[in-house]
N, C-alpha and C positions, 0 to 999 in steps of 0.2 A: 339633376340626378334624383331618381325616385326608386325606392325599394318597394315595388308593387307586391304582388303575391308570389312569394317564393319561401323556401325554408332555409335560405342562407341567413346566417346571423348578420348583424350590422357590420361587424368587423370583416367577415368573409365577403360581404357585398362590396364594401369600400376597397378592400384589397384587390378584388377582381376588377372592379370598375377602373381603378387607376392603372392596373397592369394592362388592361385593354386600351388605354390611351396610347401606349406605345405601338400597339397593333394598328390603331387608327392611322398612325403616320405612314404605315406601309400601304394600306388598302383604301382608306377614305370611304369605307362602307359601314353600314350598321351591323352590329353583332347582336345575336339573339340568344337569350337563355332559354333552353328547352329541356325536356326530359324530367327525370325524377326529382330534381331539386325544386321543380315547380309544383310537384304533386305529393311528395312524401317527406316527412320529417327525417326518415332514416335513409336518405339518398346515398348512393354508393359513390357517385362522381358527379361532376358539374359539366353539363353538356352545353357547349357554345357553338353557334353556327354563324358563319359569315357568308352572305349570298353574293355571288359574282355573276356577271353576265355569261350567257351560254358560250360566247366566244370572247375572250379577253385576255387578261393578264396571265392566267395559268391555263392555257388550252390543253396541255398534256395532263392526263389523269395521274400519271406518275408524279409530275411536278406538284399538282394539287395535294396529293396524299403525303408527299414528302414535306411540303410546307406545313400542312396540317399537323403532322407528327412533331416537327420542330417547335411549332408554336404551342402545341399541347404541353410539351416538356418544359418550355420556358415559362408558360403561365403557371404550371404546377409548381415550379421552383419559386416563383414570385409570390404565390398565394398560399402555399402549403396545403393545397387541396388537389385531389385527383381531377384533372381537367381533360375532357374529351372535346377537343376543338376540331371542327371540320369546316373546310371551305366547300360550299355546295353551289350548284347552279340553282336558279330560281325554281326550276322544275323539280329537282331533288328535294328542295326545302318544302315546296308545296305538297309533296307526296307524304311528308311526315305528319302524323296525327298528334294531337295533344296541344297543350297551351304553349305559347311563346311570348317573350317580351323583349324589347330592345334593352340592351345593357352596354355601357361603355361609350355612349354617344356623347360627344361634346355638346355643351349647352351654349 
């Protein structure tokens, strides 16, 4: 576990890292920290993305968005931070600009 370049405090980083361990047991995919927590000290929320295959576990857009909302709320309650968690396809993830880094990956 490595706290690269982000504006999360050490406590925030560890809380998020360990909360994502539970999400790992659902998806077995990498999670990415993206957005303003990577670029600004005064970030509003913490953006987390999980990349899924184009066709896979959650083929329905409604299912993806619902699962994302539930995980956002759960992560927020576990970390005491506002979390914007989204399950995205590789194409959607690649279309986002800005830095990203893997977080919550088991070593």
